[in-house]
ZAMINU-246341 format. One line per 2 residues: number of its first residue (from 1); their letters; for each residue y negated, z, x negated of N, C-alpha, C, CB. Coordinates in steps of 0.001 Angstrom, whole numbers. Glycine has a CB too. Layout:
NUM = A = Y/Z/X/Y/Z/X/Y/Z/X/Y/Z/X  ...
END
This chain:
1 = MD = -21286/-9885/-4902/-21091/-9487/-3504/-19608/-9237/-3195/-21651/-10568/-2561  -18731/-10018/-3848/-17300/-9829/-3605/-16856/-8436/-4027/-16484/-10890/-4353
3 = YL = -17321/-8021/-5219/-16967/-6686/-5703/-17569/-5606/-4808/-17442/-6497/-7153  -18785/-5866/-4309/-19443/-4902/-3422/-18664/-4762/-2123/-20896/-5332/-3129
5 = FL = -18248/-5908/-1556/-17459/-5874/-325/-16146/-5115/-548/-17172/-7309/173  -15519/-5398/-1692/-14255/-4733/-2007/-14449/-3223/-2129/-13663/-5296/-3307
7 = FL = -15510/-2835/-2827/-15797/-1408/-3019/-16122/-727/-1686/-16969/-1225/-4005  -16990/-1359/-893/-17348/-785/412/-16121/-693/1311/-18446/-1628/1097
9 = GL = -15274/-1722/1254/-14065/-1704/2072/-13158/-544/1718/-13310/-3003/1921  -12947/-324/425/-12088/777/-21/-12681/2132/355/-11872/705/-1536
11 = VL = -13995/2280/171/-14659/3552/505/-14528/3845/1993/-16153/3514/102  -14789/2831/2818/-14708/3035/4266/-13278/3318/4714/-15249/1812/5002
13 = LV = -12297/2685/4069/-10900/2962/4406/-10521/4397/4054/-9971/1982/3681  -11009/4875/2908/-10743/6260/2507/-11389/7227/3489/-11261/6526/1077
15 = VG = -12670/6969/3826/-13387/7839/4763/-12708/7809/6124/-14867/7409/4892  -12399/6606/6608/-11756/6482/7910/-10395/7146/7940/-11619/5031/8287
17 = GE = -9600/6945/6867/-8291/7574/6803/-8373/9084/6789/-7554/7101/5591  -9353/9624/6051/-9515/11077/5967/-9872/11680/7321/-10591/11431/4941
19 = FL = -10825/11074/8016/-11212/11588/9332/-10074/11456/10337/-12450/10853/9848  -9304/10370/10238/-8193/10181/11158/-7091/11205/10897/-7638/8760/11038
21 = VR = -6807/11478/9617/-5795/12479/9274/-6227/13864/9754/-5545/12496/7749  -7486/14224/9487/-7979/15552/9875/-7905/15733/11396/-9434/15753/9383
23 = SS = -8351/14734/12136/-8327/14847/13592/-6904/14888/14118/-9084/13689/14229  -6011/14120/13496/-4618/14082/13946/-3910/15408/13694/-3867/12952/13245
25 = VA = -4120/15981/12500/-3493/17262/12185/-4063/18364/13067/-3690/17611/10702  -5379/18325/13322/-6002/19319/14202/-5400/19248/15599/-7525/19106/14269
27 = LS = -5190/18026/16077/-4570/17852/17391/-3135/18354/17387/-4610/16382/17813  -2438/18164/16271/-1048/18617/16156/-938/20129/16216/-436/18112/14862
29 = FK = -1942/20825/15667/-1964/22279/15774/-1955/22701/17243/-3200/22858/15053  -2743/21997/18046/-2839/22351/19457/-1537/22087/20193/-3966/21582/20114
31 = LH = -761/21111/19697/508/20765/20343/1685/21550/19774/772/19282/20200  1422/22373/18729/2455/23225/18109/3644/22422/17596/2943/24263/19108
33 = LS = 3345/21283/16968/4421/20480/16393/4873/21079/15061/3963/19017/16200  6131/20816/14684/6631/21309/13405/5985/20524/12271/8175/21202/13336
35 = KM = 6006/21111/11081/5350/20470/9948/6017/19166/9564/5334/21400/8765  7340/19103/9595/8029/17872/9238/7722/16771/10248/9539/18110/9152
37 = VI = 7660/17126/11519/7320/16138/12547/5890/15646/12349/7491/16738/13965  4977/16551/11998/3594/16151/11727/3575/15156/10565/2705/17396/11404
39 = GL = 4317/15454/9517/4341/14578/8356/4937/13222/8654/5102/15221/7250  6021/13207/9433/6739/11961/9693/6139/11127/10813/8159/12265/10019
41 = TV = 5305/11717/11645/4745/10975/12775/3224/10932/12721/5198/11598/14090  2588/12071/12937/1136/12112/13090/418/11679/11820/690/13508/13480
43 = VS = 702/12355/10708/36/12009/9454/432/10602/9000/380/13040/8361  1696/10248/9193/2161/8928/8778/1449/7818/9536/3661/8812/8981
45 = FA = 1303/7990/10834/606/6977/11619/-864/6901/11212/732/7279/13122  -1487/8053/11018/-2902/8080/10647/-3133/7429/9291/-3419/9515/10629
47 = TS = -2266/7732/8318/-2454/7168/6986/-2003/5710/6911/-1699/7994/5962  -1296/5219/7931/-923/3808/7984/-1995/2973/8682/417/3643/8701
49 = AP = -2987/3628/9245/-4052/2916/9955/-4784/1901/9077/-5046/3909/10507  -5096/2218/7801/-5742/1199/6964/-4897/-62/6815/-6038/1770/5592
51 = EL = -3581/98/6591/-2709/-1065/6489/-2719/-1872/7786/-1281/-631/6147  -2695/-1177/8924/-2683/-1863/10215/-3947/-2684/10410/-2532/-857/11354
53 = LV = -5103/-2072/10155/-6369/-2792/10356/-6491/-3970/9400/-7561/-1844/10169  -6106/-3770/8136/-6185/-4854/7156/-5236/-5993/7525/-5861/-4331/5749
55 = SL = -4005/-5665/7927/-3024/-6700/8284/-3460/-7466/9528/-1640/-6071/8515  -3976/-6756/10510/-4467/-7419/11723/-5622/-8361/11400/-4912/-6377/12762
57 = QA = -6567/-7871/10609/-7724/-8677/10245/-7301/-9914/9458/-8718/-7845/9431  -6382/-9741/8508/-5927/-10863/7689/-5169/-11890/8522/-5043/-10364/6551
59 = AH = -4277/-11419/9406/-3509/-12339/10252/-4426/-13107/11190/-2452/-11574/11060  -5414/-12422/11739/-6365/-13055/12648/-7149/-14161/11946/-7327/-12012/13220
61 = NG = -7461/-13954/10661/-8235/-14937/9900/-7359/-15989/9227/-9068/-14233/8856  -6033/-15918/9455/-5142/-16935/8911/-4604/-16645/7527/-5839/-18217/8882
63 = FS = -4808/-15423/7021/-4319/-15061/5686/-3049/-14215/5831/-5416/-14285/4876  -1955/-14862/6263/-728/-14122/6565/-98/-13509/5311/276/-15040/7248
65 = DI = -315/-14126/4142/227/-13548/2913/-367/-12168/2640/-42/-14478/1726  -1608/-11968/3056/-2235/-10651/2897/-1594/-9658/3859/-3767/-10732/3141
67 = SI = -1285/-10095/5078/-650/-9213/6060/685/-8692/5557/-454/-9945/7383  1525/-9594/5046/2852/-9193/4560/2746/-8482/3212/3777/-10422/4437
69 = GN = 1975/-9059/2300/1841/-8480/966/1253/-7092/987/997/-9362/106  328/-6864/1913/-290/-5547/2059/753/-4485/2386/-1366/-5579/3147
71 = VL = 1661/-4793/3304/2691/-3837/3721/3722/-3634/2620/3380/-4314/5005  4236/-4731/2058/5227/-4603/995/4634/-3861/-204/5741/-5991/567
73 = GS = 3429/-4247/-601/2784/-3606/-1738/2478/-2147/-1485/1523/-4328/-2086  2080/-1816/-257/1779/-422/87/3037/435/59/1123/-340/1470
75 = NI = 4153/-118/559/5411/635/523/5884/880/-904/6490/-105/1303  5695/-122/-1764/6042/54/-3176/5132/1087/-3816/5947/-1283/-3935
77 = AN = 3832/998/-3513/2861/1939/-4082/3096/3358/-3573/1433/1496/-3749  3511/3496/-2314/3748/4824/-1753/4835/5577/-2513/4130/4710/-287
79 = IG = 5868/4859/-2953/6959/5506/-3681/6678/5542/-5183/8282/4779/-3412  6328/4379/-5755/6121/4322/-7192/4878/5058/-7659/6042/2906/-7625
81 = LV = 3754/4802/-7015/2481/5389/-7428/2252/6758/-6811/1341/4469/-7060  2282/6816/-5475/1924/8054/-4778/2980/9145/-4983/1740/7781/-3281
83 = LG = 4258/8813/-4711/5318/9806/-4891/5454/10187/-6361/6658/9270/-4356  5290/9200/-7249/5362/9485/-8674/4306/10489/-9115/5214/8208/-9463
85 = IT = 3052/10246/-8728/1965/11162/-9091/2156/12526/-8446/611/10575/-8679  2574/12528/-7171/2772/13786/-6451/3849/14639/-7113/3144/13512/-4993
87 = AI = 4959/14019/-7522/6044/14753/-8167/5629/15278/-9539/7273/13863/-8301  4774/14541/-10235/4282/14996/-11531/3413/16241/-11365/3488/13877/-12231
89 = IS = 2601/16256/-10303/1718/17401/-10037/2530/18631/-9663/720/17069/-8915  3501/18436/-8757/4308/19563/-8299/5677/19059/-7854/3599/20319/-7143
91 = PL = 6777/19550/-8472/8124/19116/-8074/8331/19269/-6569/9192/19921/-8833  8944/18264/-5963/9109/18245/-4515/10525/18625/-4108/8763/16874/-3964
93 = AI = 10645/19614/-3241/11942/19963/-2668/12291/18936/-1596/11930/21410/-2075  13580/18583/-1521/14025/17554/-583/14859/18180/518/14830/16460/-1308
95 = DK = 14434/17989/1753/15140/18512/2905/16377/17659/3194/14212/18559/4131  17410/18257/3787/18638/17516/4083/18397/16385/5076/19699/18458/4629
97 = DF = 17386/16525/5940/17072/15450/6872/16666/14171/6144/15963/15884/7817  16223/14326/4893/15801/13166/4114/16924/12139/4002/15346/13599/2720
99 = YK = 18137/12578/3610/19219/11619/3422/20103/11466/4662/20064/12035/2247  19956/12369/5641/20740/12250/6867/20079/11338/7901/20964/13620/7468
101 = LN = 18738/11261/7873/18038/10474/8885/16936/9594/8291/17446/11395/9927  15982/10211/7602/14764/9494/7217/15015/8362/6222/13774/10461/6629
103 = WP = 15767/8664/5160/16043/7624/4174/16905/6499/4751/16729/8230/2960  18004/6800/5496/18776/5702/6093/17931/4802/6999/19938/6267/6888
105 = VL = 17028/5407/7782/16168/4600/8661/15258/3705/7821/15317/5511/9593  14699/4252/6749/13838/3458/5870/14598/2268/5292/13281/4330/4734
107 = MV = 15833/2492/4864/16628/1403/4301/16973/368/5364/17906/1949/3668  17318/823/6563/17677/-107/7644/16505/-1017/7998/18134/669/8891
109 = VS = 15323/-437/8186/14168/-1263/8582/13727/-2163/7434/12991/-371/9034  13899/-1709/6182/13525/-2538/5034/14431/-3760/4936/13593/-1721/3731
111 = IA = 15747/-3541/5076/16699/-4650/5004/16551/-5555/6229/18150/-4118/4899  16273/-4961/7397/16048/-5758/8609/14861/-6686/8426/15822/-4848/9826
113 = LY = 13802/-6196/7783/12630/-7028/7537/12986/-8216/6649/11511/-6201/6893  13834/-7978/5648/14248/-9071/4761/14931/-10183/5555/15193/-8546/3661
115 = FI = 15864/-9812/6436/16595/-10826/7195/15705/-11508/8242/17806/-10193/7877  14739/-10754/8782/13794/-11367/9723/12978/-12455/9022/12850/-10293/10329
117 = LK = 12474/-12131/7836/11668/-13097/7092/12510/-14273/6592/10983/-12409/5913  13741/-13981/6151/14592/-15033/5599/15066/-16011/6675/15793/-14416/4898
119 = SG = 15274/-15510/7891/15855/-16344/8948/14913/-17443/9417/16244/-15485/10125  13630/-17143/9544/12735/-18161/10085/11403/-18274/9394/12501/-17897/11498
121 = RI = 11218/-17543/8276/9941/-17552/7546/8765/-17170/8440/9693/-18928/6938  9056/-16372/9478/8001/-15945/10391/8430/-14645/11076/7692/-17056/11446
123 = IS = 7460/-13791/11364/7703/-12620/12219/7080/-12961/13562/7092/-11268/11601  7917/-13246/14548/7455/-13722/15848/7063/-12569/16764/8532/-14565/16509
125 = HS = 6570/-12914/17957/6233/-11897/18963/7444/-11006/19255/5738/-12569/20269  8596/-11656/19526/9793/-10894/19909/10284/-10012/18772/10908/-11842/20343
127 = EG = 10180/-10508/17539/10592/-9696/16392/9629/-8534/16158/10682/-10563/15133  8357/-8756/16473/7395/-7661/16416/7741/-6569/17418/5988/-8180/16675
129 = VA = 8151/-6992/18618/8580/-6028/19640/9814/-5275/19173/8867/-6739/20979  10761/-5996/18551/11992/-5364/18050/11675/-4307/16988/12946/-6431/17465
131 = LL = 10736/-4596/16102/10345/-3629/15074/9745/-2376/15704/9341/-4261/14098  8908/-2573/16721/8318/-1422/17406/9381/-601/18122/7256/-1884/18404
133 = LM = 10357/-1273/18735/11438/-556/19418/12247/276/18431/12357/-1542/20154  12478/-258/17239/13181/495/16207/12410/1765/15849/13391/-374/14956
135 = LF = 11091/1642/15790/10261/2806/15486/10356/3850/16594/8801/2383/15284  10302/3416/17843/10365/4349/18972/11719/5072/19012/10124/3599/20301
137 = VY = 12796/4353/18726/14124/4978/18693/14180/6034/17593/15228/3913/18473  13643/5685/16440/13610/6635/15318/12810/7880/15678/13012/5971/14067
139 = LW = 11642/7696/16265/10806/8845/16631/11481/9700/17696/9437/8373/17132  12163/9054/18632/12863/9798/19682/13949/10674/19064/13477/8830/20726
141 = IL = 14734/10093/18136/15783/10861/17459/15163/11989/16642/16635/9944/16550  14089/11679/15935/13431/12667/15080/12944/13866/15880/12262/12031/14340
143 = IK = 12235/13595/16961/11671/14679/17769/12769/15461/18476/10679/14123/18796  13825/14750/18932/14937/15431/19586/15630/16388/18616/15942/14408/20136
145 = RA = 15827/15945/17366/16446/16804/16352/15552/17994/16018/16746/16000/15080  14251/17769/16062/13316/18830/15670/13159/19900/16747/11960/18230/15352
147 = KG = 13484/19562/18001/13292/20528/19085/14092/21801/18865/13678/19907/20413  15301/21645/18357/16154/22810/18170/15785/23649/16968/17563/22380/18046
149 = QR = 14947/23076/16085/14579/23819/14890/13070/23844/14686/15258/23220/13672  12329/23842/15794/10867/23863/15707/10401/25126/15001/10233/23771/17111
151 = ET = 9546/24927/14014/9048/26049/13243/7647/26425/13666/9077/25731/11769  7315/27671/13486/5954/28104/13771/5045/27599/12670/5867/29647/13899
153 = MP = 3752/27506/12938/2813/26958/11971/1718/27957/11656/2208/25661/12491  1974/28941/10814/949/29893/10461/-203/29207/9739/1531/30999/9603
155 = VD = -1463/29625/10035/-2621/28950/9485/-2802/29213/8005/-3847/29365/10223  -2107/30176/7437/-2275/30458/6019/-1135/29879/5183/-2369/31956/5796
157 = DG = -430/28899/5733/741/28369/5041/440/27043/4351/1890/28192/6020  -783/26869/3881/-1118/25702/3087/-1983/24681/3772/98/25058/2654
159 = ID = -2012/24658/5093/-2864/23730/5820/-4212/24393/6048/-2216/23301/7169  -5269/23597/5969/-6624/24107/6148/-6724/24901/7444/-7641/22955/6145
161 = EG = -7056/26168/7329/-7119/27055/8494/-8111/26545/9535/-7501/28469/8061  -9189/25931/9063/-10201/25442/9999/-9672/24411/10971/-11347/24861/9247
163 = LS = -8658/23639/10550/-8126/22598/11426/-7424/23181/12641/-7169/21710/10660  -6911/24397/12517/-6225/25014/13649/-7207/25500/14706/-5364/26173/13173
165 = KT = -8492/25563/14342/-9511/26059/15272/-10506/24976/15660/-10250/27236/14660  -10190/23737/15338/-11101/22632/15622/-11246/22416/17128/-10605/21346/14949
167 = SN = -12470/22226/17574/-12729/22011/19002/-12327/20603/19409/-14214/22253/19330  -12076/20414/20698/-11703/19097/21214/-12811/18082/20966/-11389/19178/22711
169 = FK = -14063/18521/21098/-15198/17618/20879/-15212/17101/19444/-16526/18333/21197  -14987/18003/18482/-15000/17610/17076/-13834/16664/16773/-14930/18856/16167
171 = II = -12684/16916/17394/-11541/16022/17189/-11884/14609/17651/-10297/16546/17942  -12526/14490/18810/-12904/13178/19343/-13914/12489/18417/-13495/13322/20766
173 = VW = -14904/13240/17932/-15909/12679/17016/-15245/12182/15738/-16992/13732/16678  -14332/12985/15190/-13619/12582/13967/-12808/11315/14211/-12694/13717/13477
175 = LL = -12151/11227/15369/-11371/10038/15688/-12255/8791/15752/-10638/10232/17013  -13426/8925/16362/-14356/7793/16468/-14871/7361/15098/-15536/8158/17375
177 = IG = -15251/8341/14277/-15722/8019/12926/-14616/7321/12143/-16185/9300/12183  -13399/7851/12257/-12276/7250/11555/-12015/5828/11995/-11043/8073/11756
179 = AV = -12030/5588/13295/-11749/4253/13825/-12798/3234/13389/-11675/4297/15344  -14079/3600/13496/-15171/2688/13116/-15119/2399/11615/-16553/3291/13501
181 = SL = -14890/3437/10813/-14842/3259/9361/-13669/2371/8951/-14739/4619/8661  -12524/2564/9586/-11352/1757/9266/-11567/290/9631/-10124/2300/9990
183 = YA = -12187/60/10771/-12429/-1320/11185/-13388/-2021/10221/-12991/-1357/12614  -14512/-1372/9923/-15488/-1965/9008/-14895/-2135/7619/-16751/-1103/8938
185 = GS = -14122/-1137/7173/-13504/-1213/5855/-12541/-2373/5735/-12788/69/5545  -11749/-2618/6786/-10797/-3728/6754/-11523/-5070/6684/-9885/-3686/7987
187 = EF = -12643/-5187/7400/-13449/-6411/7357/-13922/-6695/5937/-14656/-6298/8305  -14528/-5697/5309/-15064/-5855/3959/-13955/-6125/2940/-15850/-4610/3557
189 = LV = -12844/-5381/3054/-11776/-5486/2063/-11125/-6861/2086/-10726/-4411/2304  -10800/-7363/3257/-10167/-8681/3361/-11110/-9771/2869/-9742/-8965/4813
191 = SG = -12374/-9689/3277/-13359/-10686/2857/-13517/-10704/1344/-14707/-10412/3519  -13683/-9525/742/-13857/-9446/-705/-12615/-9875/-1464/-14230/-8044/-1103
193 = AV = -11434/-9491/-971/-10175/-9809/-1656/-9919/-11312/-1663/-8998/-9080/-987  -10146/-11983/-538/-9926/-13424/-457/-10870/-14159/-1411/-10128/-13924/990
195 = SL = -12123/-13742/-1460/-13099/-14375/-2358/-12714/-14176/-3817/-14506/-13811/-2107  -12249/-12963/-4156/-11843/-12692/-5537/-10615/-13513/-5924/-11553/-11197/-5723
197 = AE = -9688/-13660/-4986/-8490/-14455/-5258/-8874/-15895/-5584/-7525/-14416/-4054  -9812/-16432/-4826/-10272/-17798/-5075/-11020/-17884/-6403/-11174/-18279/-3925
199 = QF = -11806/-16859/-6697/-12614/-16848/-7915/-11752/-16814/-9172/-13555/-15657/-7907  -10675/-16000/-9166/-9832/-15854/-10347/-8627/-16795/-10337/-9359/-14427/-10457
201 = GV = -8476/-17564/-9279/-7397/-18530/-9229/-6019/-17930/-9054/-7413/-19334/-10448  -5944/-16737/-8461/-4649/-16125/-8170/-4389/-16215/-6674/-4604/-14644/-8653
203 = SE = -3149/-16013/-6284/-2793/-16143/-4873/-3249/-14932/-4069/-1287/-16329/-4724  -3387/-15156/-2773/-3723/-14046/-1870/-2627/-12986/-1930/-3910/-14554/-407
205 = RV = -1366/-13440/-2107/-238/-12510/-2173/-385/-11542/-3330/1070/-13271/-2301  -749/-12037/-4524/-893/-11164/-5691/-1983/-10126/-5457/-1209/-11990/-6947
207 = IA = -3109/-10562/-4909/-4192/-9626/-4590/-3712/-8593/-3579/-5426/-10381/-4043  -2911/-9049/-2590/-2461/-8158/-1514/-1499/-7092/-2008/-1800/-8961/-416
209 = VT = -484/-7486/-2824/546/-6527/-3232/66/-5603/-4352/1797/-7268/-3683  -1077/-5919/-4945/-1608/-5063/-6014/-2870/-4346/-5561/-1899/-5891/-7273
211 = MI = -3998/-5045/-5576/-5289/-4422/-5325/-5422/-3872/-3906/-6384/-5414/-5584  -5128/-4698/-2903/-5266/-4248/-1511/-4254/-3155/-1202/-5084/-5429/-534
213 = AV = -3023/-3305/-1701/-1983/-2309/-1434/-2365/-942/-1983/-654/-2755/-2035  -2888/-910/-3201/-3334/361/-3775/-4484/936/-2960/-3763/176/-5245
215 = GT = -5413/67/-2560/-6556/534/-1766/-6141/1145/-444/-7506/-603/-1510  -5212/488/261/-4785/1015/1557/-3822/2187/1418/-4136/-82/2373
217 = SI = -3302/2424/196/-2426/3580/-42/-3200/4823/-475/-1391/3236/-1100  -4505/4684/-656/-5313/5832/-1080/-5211/7004/-97/-6775/5412/-1232
219 = PE = -5235/6759/1242/-5065/7896/2161/-3741/8633/1961/-5157/7415/3596  -2637/7871/1742/-1351/8513/1460/-1415/9327/171/-237/7462/1362
221 = LA = -2077/8762/-848/-2196/9458/-2122/-2966/10758/-1948/-2884/8567/-3160  -4092/10673/-1248/-4914/11875/-1029/-4157/12923/-235/-6214/11514/-301
223 = AS = -3514/12496/870/-2794/13446/1721/-1641/14096/981/-2276/12752/2972  -912/13316/185/269/13840/-501/-92/14736/-1674/1135/12700/-985
225 = VI = -1107/14343/-2436/-1534/15173/-3563/-2061/16515/-3079/-2607/14452/-4387  -2877/16482/-2024/-3401/17736/-1460/-2262/18602/-952/-4401/17451/-316
227 = AA = -1291/17976/-265/-140/18722/249/665/19338/-890/759/17808/1093  838/18573/-1983/1595/19088/-3124/861/20249/-3791/1849/17970/-4144
229 = LK = -442/20116/-3946/-1234/21184/-4561/-1183/22460/-3728/-2688/20735/-4739  -1097/22289/-2408/-1048/23443/-1510/388/23885/-1225/-1756/23116/-202
231 = RE = 1345/23254/-1901/2765/23572/-1728/3280/23209/-347/3001/25040/-1980  2591/22307/351/3066/21845/1658/3992/20656/1435/1869/21458/2601
233 = KA = 5185/20915/880/6051/19831/456/6703/19096/1622/7108/20363/-458  6874/19768/2754/7445/19079/3921/6521/17965/4368/7692/20065/5083
235 = IS = 5225/18251/4404/4275/17227/4811/4184/16140/3758/2898/17838/5063  4190/16505/2487/4011/15540/1414/5129/14496/1395/3946/16257/77
237 = LG = 6382/14924/1377/7493/13985/1338/7647/13284/2682/8792/14706/958  7513/14029/3772/7621/13431/5096/6570/12369/5328/7510/14492/6156
239 = NL = 5360/12615/4826/4266/11664/4976/4606/10323/4326/2982/12234/4369  5184/10358/3131/5452/9123/2408/6583/8313/3033/5784/9434/972
241 = IG = 7693/8988/3372/8818/8278/3986/8420/7748/5350/10048/9198/4108  7762/8602/6132/7325/8183/7462/6327/7048/7402/6722/9347/8205
243 = SN = 5423/7093/6435/4410/6051/6318/5037/4693/6025/3411/6410/5228  6068/4665/5177/6735/3401/4876/7444/2826/6099/7734/3595/3746
245 = IF = 8057/3711/6888/8697/3258/8124/7650/2733/9099/9506/4401/8771  6539/3460/9211/5451/3021/10087/4866/1695/9619/4353/4084/10146
247 = NI = 4715/1519/8306/4142/276/7789/4939/-937/8233/4073/317/6273  6267/-835/8131/7109/-1971/8509/7146/-2146/10018/8526/-1789/7969
249 = CS = 7444/-1056/10726/7694/-1168/12168/6420/-1283/13007/8484/23/12633  5414/-466/12700/4212/-512/13532/3183/-1499/13012/3594/858/13621
251 = VL = 2920/-1494/11688/1895/-2405/11156/2309/-3854/11338/1635/-2119/9671  3493/-4218/10842/3944/-5602/11012/4335/-5882/12456/5127/-5896/10087
253 = GI = 4889/-4867/13138/5271/-5060/14538/4079/-5358/15427/5989/-3839/15052  3067/-4524/15360/1865/-4716/16186/1143/-5995/15793/912/-3509/16052
255 = TA = 1030/-6238/14478/359/-7456/14011/1065/-8701/14533/305/-7488/12476  2407/-8722/14469/3168/-9893/14918/3056/-10097/16425/4636/-9751/14524
257 = II = 2974/-9010/17184/2815/-9128/18640/1472/-9778/18974/2922/-7735/19318  445/-9399/18234/-888/-9955/18479/-1028/-11347/17871/-1966/-9028/17911
259 = QP = -517/-11513/16653/-630/-12787/15939/612/-12969/15063/-1940/-12837/15074  1547/-13856/15444/2748/-14058/14628/2405/-14281/13155/3548/-15245/15158
261 = IV = 3210/-13664/12272/2922/-13712/10835/3825/-14755/10189/3126/-12311/10168  3220/-15786/9618/3964/-16875/8991/4049/-16621/7486/3294/-18252/9284
263 = LK = 5278/-16678/6950/5486/-16483/5517/5077/-17745/4767/6964/-16122/5215  4181/-17598/3796/3716/-18741/3019/4244/-18719/1591/2206/-18778/3005
265 = SE = 4160/-17583/919/4584/-17482/-481/6077/-17175/-584/3772/-16399/-1209  6799/-18019/-1291/8233/-17816/-1486/8512/-16547/-2281/8846/-19019/-2194
267 = EV = 7537/-16146/-3128/7712/-14947/-3957/7904/-13677/-3134/6520/-14776/-4868  7440/-13697/-1890/7626/-12535/-1017/9110/-12257/-834/6947/-12760/355
269 = LT = 9901/-13336/-636/11342/-13201/-414/12139/-13101/-1703/11844/-14363/387  11632/-13685/-2787/12393/-13704/-4036/12008/-12574/-4984/12200/-15026/-4731
271 = ND = 10907/-11895/-4695/10448/-10854/-5618/10007/-9575/-4909/9307/-11382/-6450  8946/-9678/-4119/8279/-8484/-3584/9184/-7616/-2722/7081/-8893/-2778
273 = IF = 9911/-8248/-1801/10702/-7449/-869/11874/-6757/-1578/11223/-8332/269  12376/-7356/-2657/13442/-6706/-3421/12909/-5501/-4194/14093/-7705/-4387
275 = WM = 11682/-5601/-4674/11054/-4438/-5301/10900/-3312/-4280/9677/-4816/-5901  10486/-3663/-3057/10304/-2649/-2022/11629/-1967/-1681/9694/-3278/-762
277 = IG = 12683/-2761/-1486/13998/-2199/-1174/14524/-1387/-2352/14993/-3316/-810  14271/-1870/-3568/14722/-1162/-4760/14073/200/-4912/14446/-1988/-5981
279 = FA = 12758/279/-4684/12067/1562/-4784/12571/2541/-3728/10554/1365/-4641  12868/2022/-2528/13413/2896/-1482/14827/3341/-1833/13407/2178/-120
281 = GV = 15642/2405/-2339/17031/2712/-2642/17209/3708/-3769/17750/1466/-2979  16304/3700/-4748/16454/4568/-5916/16169/6035/-5592/15531/4103/-7026
283 = LV = 15603/6296/-4426/15248/7680/-4077/16467/8592/-3974/14490/7703/-2762  17570/8080/-3449/18751/8928/-3284/19380/9322/-4614/19778/8220/-2430
285 = PL = 19636/8381/-5554/20134/8826/-6851/19171/9769/-7556/20408/7637/-7731  17864/9529/-7417/16891/10435/-8025/16955/11817/-7385/15476/9862/-7900
287 = AF = 17291/11857/-6097/17329/13136/-5380/18539/13984/-5767/17339/12889/-3880  19608/13348/-6251/20844/14100/-6504/21229/14226/-7978/21967/13455/-5772
289 = LP = 20666/13388/-8836/21080/13401/-10240/19921/13765/-11158/21651/12042/-10639  20090/14703/-12096/21249/15604/-12189/21097/16837/-11306/21459/16038/-13631
291 = KS = 19859/17218/-10999/19624/18404/-10178/19355/17976/-8743/18439/19241/-10733  20105/18567/-7809/20021/18116/-6425/18805/18662/-5695/21262/18510/-5688
293 = FE = 18360/17864/-4716/17336/18260/-3756/15989/18606/-4397/17824/19433/-2969  15650/17893/-5475/14329/18094/-6055/13896/16849/-6816/14322/19320/-6983
295 = LG = 12640/16458/-6574/12027/15398/-7359/11058/16062/-8327/11300/14340/-6447  11467/16136/-9588/10658/16824/-10581/9731/15892/-11335/11541/17537/-11547
297 = RK = 9096/16429/-12370/8088/15682/-13120/8672/14479/-13856/7406/16596/-14109  9875/14629/-14447/10480/13516/-15172/10774/12354/-14241/11759/13965/-15869
299 = RG = 11218/12673/-13036/11510/11613/-12066/10218/10985/-11555/12336/12167/-10886  9175/11810/-11466/7866/11279/-11101/7353/10304/-12143/6870/12410/-10915
301 = IF = 7548/10640/-13413/7136/9754/-14505/7942/8457/-14465/7311/10455/-15876  9240/8572/-14138/10080/7376/-14015/9551/6454/-12918/11542/7770/-13718
303 = LL = 9232/7010/-11748/8714/6207/-10635/7393/5552/-10998/8539/7071/-9384  6521/6307/-11651/5211/5781/-12037/5373/4662/-13069/4314/6910/-12603
305 = GA = 6314/4851/-14005/6573/3811/-14994/7130/2545/-14366/7530/4320/-16041  8030/2715/-13397/8594/1553/-12695/7512/808/-11924/9717/1992/-11735
307 = YA = 6570/1560/-11352/5475/914/-10621/4590/117/-11579/4632/1965/-9864  4351/658/-12769/3553/-55/-13770/4235/-1366/-14160/3333/828/-15021
309 = VF = 5580/-1342/-14276/6338/-2551/-14588/6174/-3579/-13468/7833/-2217/-14802  6265/-3113/-12223/6093/-4020/-11073/4727/-4690/-11096/6272/-3256/-9751
311 = IG = 3673/-3909/-11315/2324/-4457/-11344/2190/-5477/-12475/1287/-3330/-11507  2703/-5114/-13668/2616/-6022/-14803/3327/-7337/-14565/3178/-5368/-16019
313 = MT = 4547/-7268/-14024/5327/-8483/-13769/4712/-9338/-12686/6742/-8127/-13386  4119/-8687/-11670/3505/-9430/-10571/2261/-10182/-11035/3148/-8484/-9426
315 = IL = 1451/-9545/-11843/200/-10168/-12303/475/-11272/-13322/-733/-9108/-12917  1452/-11048/-14219/1704/-11994/-15294/2599/-13163/-14877/2326/-11278/-16451
317 = K = 3297/-12990/-13756/4268/-14012/-13337/3570/-15307/-12954/5109/-13503/-12157
END
């Protein structure tokens, strides 16, 4: 039953994430948002929904290590696994906004999370509010910068043409299906993961940063791979960076506001969070050396290999 719950949870999270992404992008067409803004905000929030539901469910049930481990593991998986695979499929061009705004914000919120956890071993209500405020400031700057360079969105430029013609009724139905699937999926996934952790004698943290993190990163993987195959590289790279920022600021922020997150496993501070910061930090040298503004296949293989090392060390430790 544990494996069944885990499988059903992952399937429902994938289904829910897909419907949420489709409805969000369809709505973005109607609002005439730029592709980079869609990737960094709309798609990122939609693909972070599985992490949010899982973290909320885990925190509510008293499994705070799953709440934190899920976010840290998902951020590591987004860069090591998802970005690695995406770059292997199709080399990614890097926009200048990546290192002028998006990457610095990712590093700031990642390091801020470390000091929040280290200072009191808890993410309190007020710290949850602070994380959300950081996200709102970032989005305000992002959208303000994009206003002067808003691009048109032709329907034949890699995004499914049907989404630009989606009716309001269908968007609402997709949103409802996505929300229900995500909620049910989070219930099943947390229940199955906790039981498996007890069965195999491993910590909830290990299950969270590996199995659950990969499961909740599947929507990012699907969205980014599809974007790469369709040459929609602005959405693909923007989706991953934005999703990591959303994971820290909105997932942990909202979860902490509803239910303060207490740090239980010391390994979160001595191991996991440094891996997360390291994967984020390595993006800039990879972006500039030796060929600038492109993440090619060799760099994708490097990221994927580093992720394999992380998984191996986490499980064997």
